[in-house]
N, C-alpha and C positions, 0 to 999 in steps of 0.2 A: 526222266528226271525233271526235264524242263516243263513237261506237261503237269506233273504233280506240283511243282513250284508255282506254276501259273494258276492252278486250281486253288491252291492255298491263298495266294494273294488276291484272287478275284472273288472267292466265295467264303472261305473259312475266316479270313481276317476281318472282312466287313461284318460277318455274323458275330464274331467274337467282340468286335467293337460295339455293335449294337447291344449285346448282352451286358457288357461291363460299363458302358458309357451311356448309351441311349436310354435304357430302361431306368437307371438311377436318375438321370436328368429329367425324364418324364415324370417320375415320382416326385422329384423336387419341385418341378413346375406345378404339379397338381396341388402339392402342399401350399405353395405360394398363392395359387389361385384360391384355394380354400380359405386361407387366412385373410384374403381380400374380399371374400364374399361372392366370388364369381364362379365357384365350383362347390360341389358337395350338396348334401341334402338340404342345407339351409341357404343355398345360393339365392340371394335376392337383389343382386347388383353390387357394383363396386362400393366398398366402404373401407375406411381406415380405423373403424371403431376398435377392432381387436389389436391393432398396432398401437393405438393411443393408450390402450389399457395395459400395455406390456409392463410398464413400470409398477403397476399394482399387483402383478403376478409374483408375489414373493415366493410361491412354491417353486416356480421355475428357477429363480436365482438360488434358492436353497438346494434344489436338485443339482444345479451346476457345481456349486461349492462342495456339496457332499460327494459327488462323483469325482471331482478333481482330487479331493482328499483320499478317497479310496484308491484311485488309480496311482497317485503319487506314492502313497504308502506301500501298496502292493508291489509295484515295479521297483521302488527303492529298496525294499527289504529283499526282494528276489535277486536284484542285481548285487546287493551287498553280500548276500550269502554265496552267490555264484562266484563273485570275485574272490572272496575269502577262500573258497574251496579250490579254485584254480591256482591261486598263488600259494596255498599252503598244503595241498595234497596232490602234488603232481604224480607221485609214485602210485598212489591208489587209483588215480584217474587213468593211468596208462596201463597198469598191469592187473589191478584187482577187479572184482566183480562190480565195483561202484559204477563204472561207466555203463554197464548193462542195466543196472537197476535204475539209472537215470532215465532210460527210455520207457520204462513201464508207466509212469504217470502220463506220458504223452499219448497213451492209448485210451485213456479214460475220458469219456465225455464230461463236460462241465457240470451237467445236471447230476451225474452219478457222484462226482466229487462233493457237490453241495449236499446231496442226500446223505452221503456217508458222514460228512461233518455234522449234519443236523442230528443224526442218530448218535454220534459220538459225544458232541459238546453241549447239546441242549440240556435244560434242567431235568428233563425226563429221560436223558440218554444214558449211555453206558458208563461214562466217567462219573456222572452224578450218582448213579446207583452204587458204583464201587466206592465212591467217597462216603456215601451214607452207610454202607455195610461195614466199612472200615472205621467208622466213628469220626471221620474228619468233619462231617456236616450232620446236623440234626434234623434237617428238613430240606425240601426242594428249594426253598427260597435261600437257603444257606450256600447253595452252589453258585459260583459267579455266572453272570449272564454273558455267555460267549457267542451265542447266535441270536439273531433278531434283536441286537443291542443297538443303542444309539450311536456308538462309535464305529460300528461296522467291523468289529474284530473278526467275526466269522467270515464275512465277505472277503476281507483282506487275506485271511489265512487260506481260503480256498483258491484265490488267484495266485498267491505265493506258491502253493503246491503245484499249480499248473504251469507257472511261468519259470520258476526256479530251475527245473531240470533243463528246459530249453536254453536258457541263458548260460547255464553251466557248460553245456555241450558246445554252444557257440563260442564262448570265451576260451574254452580249451582248444577249439579248432584255430582260433586266432592266435593263441599262444604258440601253437606248434608251427603255424604258417609263418608267423613273424620271427621264428627262431629266437624266442626270448631266452631260452636256456643259454645260448651262446652269448647273448648280451649280459646275462647274469654272471657268467664266468669272467667276462671282460670287466664288468664293473667291480667285481670282487678283486680282480687282479690289480685294478687301479686304486684300490684302498677303500671302496665304498662298502657299507654294510648291507646285509640282506634286506633289512627294513628300508634303507634308502633306495635300493633297486626296486623294491615293490612299490614304494610310494611315488618315486620320481620317474621311473622308466616303465615298468610293467603296467601299472594301473592306468596311466594316461594313454598308453598305446591300446590296451584292451577296451577301455571305455570309449575312446575316440572312434575306433573302428566299429564298435558295436552300437554307436549312437543311433543310427537309423532303425535298428531292430528294437532298441529300447523305446524309441518314440512310437514305433508301431505297436509294441506291447502296451504302452500307455493308452493309445487310441482304442485298442481292442478291449482293454479293461474299462475304459470310460463308457464304451457302448455296450457292455455286457448286459445280458437280460436274465438268463436262467439262474445264475448264482444269486444275484440280489433279490430275485423274485422269491426264492425259497428261504434264504438266510437273512433277508432284510426286513425292516419294519414298514408298516404303512406310511410312517413319516419319521425321519426323512427318507426319501426315495432317491434311487439313482435315476439318471436321465431316461434310460430306456423304459424303466418301469413307470416313471412319471408320465411319459408320453403315451405309452400303451394304455394306461389306466384311463386317461382322458379320451382316447379314441374308442374305447370299448364300453364306456358308460352308456346307460339307457337315456340319459339326458343329452339330446342332440345339440343343445346349446353349448356343450363343452367341445364339440368337434372343431370349430374354427380355432379355438385356443390350442387344441392339440395339434392342428395343422401348423400353426405359427411356431409352436415349440419345436416340432419336428424339422421345420424349415431352418430355423436358426441353429439348431444343433447340427444339422447336416452341413450348413455353411461353415460352422466352427471346425467340424471334423475334416472338411475339405481343405481348410486353411492349414490344419496340422499335417495333412497328407502332402500339401504343397511344400511345407517346411521339410518333411521327410525326403521328398524328391531333391530339394536343394542340398540337403546334407549328403545325400547319396552322390550327387554330381560333384560336390566339393571333394568328397573322399576319392571318387574316381579320378579326378584331376591330380 
């Protein structure tokens, strides 16, 4: 037993640390060096040219704002639906098939969900054809633009479908662990209404304990690639698609700007992860 513990601490733990810390930091350092002109195909010596031109990169700012909108909307809608279901359908979540059905979307890859929604909601998709056959629309243009739209409705819907089941199961587990049913009976005995219990007791407890997971879901949505690649427009783009587009172009002059954008986005995500760790520690205390 002691030998296996020593092997883990001396070999596996450093290897794991190298994988999850060393390699990302190496990539971050390379991106920084590329943005300063000392690495990459166009490396010609130290320069702040690309950093000085950061203010002129309106596409990066647009990608940041667009990604933040998508992440906030998707996680907000998913959390609201999960909270509504946990607070209003306890019987179905405990005894019915609903709890089993909530696990099914968790098995689906993001790209599969995106492709399914594209086939369902695009102007040439199933709903558009049914709408045309039933006489609700008279042409393809008459069907609302639900995917590859400027507002990102299709992207938001895809992330809600993937995030909502997970948050529901999480909030339900917190509900049961916190014994909120007993608190509900106590508040009703003291004269409070069911709505007051849900607003003033249950919702703050559930959302407070789920805050780290909600922030992690926000970060995951912010950095998503597959779904916005298929369901998004060429402009505006989410951050991951924006960076990948510049790194994969044939024009090598776009590479330093892509390195710079990747470096700044990585720093922002690390800051959010640091906030997540602080929230987790505060909850643990």
